N, C-alpha and C positions, 0 to 999 in steps of 0.2 A: 076437298074436291067433293061436288055434289054427285049424285047418282047419275044424272044426265051427262055431267062433264066426263065421268068415267066412261059412260056408254059411248061418247063420242070419241075418246081416246082409244077405246078398244076397236071400234069401227074403223078408225084411221089406220090402226095397226094392221087390221085383218085385210083392208083394201090394199095397203102398201105390199103386204106379203103376196097377196093374189096378183097384182100387178108384176111384181118381181118374178113369181113363179111362171105366169103365162107368156111375159115378154122378156125373154132372156138377152135381148139385144136391141136397145132403143137407141144407141148411139151409132155414128158411122166411124170416121177415123179420128175424131176430136171429142174430148171430154165436154160434157154439158151440165149445166145446172139441173139437178134433180134426176141425174142420170142413174138408172138401175140396170144391172146385168152386165154382161161382157160385151165387148165391141163386135161389131159384125165380123165374122170369120171370112178370110178371103185366101185360105190355103186349106188343103186336105187336113193338114195336122190341127189348124185352128178349128176346123168344123168338128173333128173328132173330139177335141178337148171340150168344145161346147156341148156336144151330144153326151159326153160322159158327165160333164157338170149337171146337165138336166137329169140324168139318171140318178145322180147323186141327191138331187133336190127331191126326187120322189121318194127315194129310200129315206132320206132324213125326215120328210114330211110324215110317212107312215109311222115311222118310230115315235116321232114326237106326239102324234095324235094318239097312239096306242098307250104310250106312257102316261099322257095327260088323263085320258079316260080311266086308265086303270088307278091313278092316283085318286081321282075324284070317287071311284067305285069304293076304294079302301076307306076314304074319309066318310062315305055315307053308310057303308055296311059294317065298318068295325070301330066306329066311335063308340065312346062310353054309354051313350044313351041307347043306341041300337043294339049294342052287344055288351051288356053289363057283365056277362060272365065269359072272359076271353078263353080261347082255346089254348090248350097246353101242348098242341101238335109241335114237334121239334124237326121232324124230317117228313119229306114227301119226295120219294125217289123220282117219280114221273116228272114232277115240277123241277127238280134239280137237274135232271137230264135235259129238260127242254130249255132251261134258261142258260145251259152250257152249250148245247148243240145249235140252237137257233142263232146267237151272236157269232158262232164260228162260220155257219153258212152265209150269213150276211157279209162277214169280212171276205170270204172266198169269192162271193158275187162281186165284190169291190175290187179285190186285188187282181183277179184274172184280167179283166179288161184294162186295168190301170197299167199292168206290166206290158200288155200287148201295145197300148198307146205309147209307152215310154220307148219301147224298141222301134215302133213306127215313126216317131220323131226323130230318132237317133241320127240317121243317115239315109240317103237314097242310093239304091243299087247301081243305078245307070245316070249319073249326073250329065247334063248337057253343057253346063258352064260352072265355073267356080268363082266365088267372091271370097276374098281374104279380108278379114276385118281385124284391125290392131287397136287396142285401147291405149290411150295415152293419158297423162295428167295435164289437161283435161280436154281432150278432143278425141276423134276417131280418125283412123287412117284406113282407106280402102283400096284395095289392089284387084285388078282383073287379069289374072295369070293366062287365061285362055284368049285375051284379046290385047295382045302386043303389050302386056303388063302395064296398061293404063292405071296410074295411081295417083291418089290425091289425098289431102287432108280435109276434114270438115269440122268446122268451127261453128259455134252458136252465133246467130245474128244478135247482136247487142239491141237492148230494148229500144234505145233511141235510134236505132237504124231500121226498125221494123218499117216495112213498106205494105200497107194495106193494099195497095194497087197490085202487088205481086202475091196476094193471099198469104202473106207471111204471118206467122202466129208466134206470139211472145212465148220465149222459153222452149219452142219446139222447132222453129225453123233454122235451118243451117245455110252457110254461105256456099257449100257444094254438096247438094243431095246426092244421095245414091240412086242411080237409075238402074232398074232391072226390067227384062222382058217378061211379059205375062206368059202363061202356059209352057213354062220352061222348068225342068227339074234342076234347080240351082243348089249346088254344094256351097255351104257356107262354113269356112274355116275362121274360127275365133281364136286370138291369142292378145297378149298385152306385153308393153315393153317395160312397164314399171312395176305397178301394183295391180291387184285384183279388180277387174272391172266386170260388167255383164251387159251383153248386147241383148236388148229386149225390144220386141215390137208386138204389143198385144193382138193387133189383127192378123199377124202371121202365126200366133201360137209358139212364139220363140222367146226363150230367155236363157242364153247360154253363157256361162262364166268365161271371162278372159283371163287366162292364168300366164304369167311370165314364164317363158321356157317351155310352154306346152301348146298344143293345139286341140281345141274341142271342136266337134263338129256337129253340124245340124244342117237342115235343108228346108227350102221352101219352094212351092210351085204357086205362084200368085195367079188367081182366077179372074180378078177384076182389075182394070186400070184405075189408077187413083194415086192419091198421095197419102202415105201411111207414117205415122209418127211413133217413136219410142224413146226411151231414155236409158241411160246407164242404170242398172238396178242392183249394184254392189257398191257400198259406200267406199269411196276411193280418194278422199280427201276433201279439202276445203270447197273445191268447184265441183263436187259430185253432182249437185243439182243442175249444172250447166253443160251437160253432155248429151244434148238430144240427138235423135236418130231420125233422119227425114229420108223417105224412100219414095221415089217417083216410079210407079209401076207403068209400063207403056206397052204398046204393041211390038213385035219383034222387028217390024219395019222401022218404027220410030227409035228403037233401041240401036239399031245400025247406024241411023243418021246421027244420033248422039254420039256413038263411038268415034265417027269420024271428027266430030267437033272436039271431042274430049282428047283425042290423040294430038290434036294441035294445040289445045289449051294447056294441057299438062305435059307437053312434050319435054319440057326441062326438068321434070321430076325425075328422081332415082327410086329405086325400090327402098322401102323402109328397112332399116337395119334393126328388126325386132329379134331378140333372142329366141328363135324358134327352132326346135329339133323336129324336123320333118319326118324323121324315122320313127316318131312316136305315132304318126298318123298311119295305122294299119287298116288299110281299106279291105283287107280279106275277111274281116269279121262281118 
């Protein structure tokens, strides 16, 4: 590789890093070619995750630049030609204290907001509605306990059945998408009927394990209408890659209209018989 080619490769690397750092979200609800960064956040949890991610980028960048400059300084200052008679110093109290205390302070600066974020995303104190999610091999079941227990199963739309006129997306669209109202604190209860699954929607900042016999809880408050996608994020068998999640976020008025239609459409459905112990859900925490 010539010097010029090396320079071009280095320039491309620096430009890519600069774009990734300055534009943390170039995508909307779908992945795109050459996409960098996280999806656009549409919940308070997702926004905090992205802000924390940006903070970590600053910390990582400062550490990387400092270590790189320090290495170059050592190469230049202490090579055999510049320093033919090496020092025999074996201890430096101030330096040893510094390289112990500084990393500890960096870790504290990371762990404190990290723990706050974990607790913030755990649950909402005053949910306005509840969505129960049940993972199966290999589809999702949804229930609306606060809305006459409307419930349905959601399956992947097969590739040969994709209808572009309906804006359906290969491997992401479902036959029965979830419909949720915006500007509403929604308690999401996640469980499974057979094996481990994980309900994950990147734009919501949600990735919650679905465990048979247990309920895990999270919450969302969607701030923007739209169609948001996710997938099962826990390897659950041969069709793990074919368990998409499609969520339609609509206004509260549109949600009520959808509920009336859903009650009629899914009126023959019965509640899912998932092995869930509701006593495990301690809302007092």
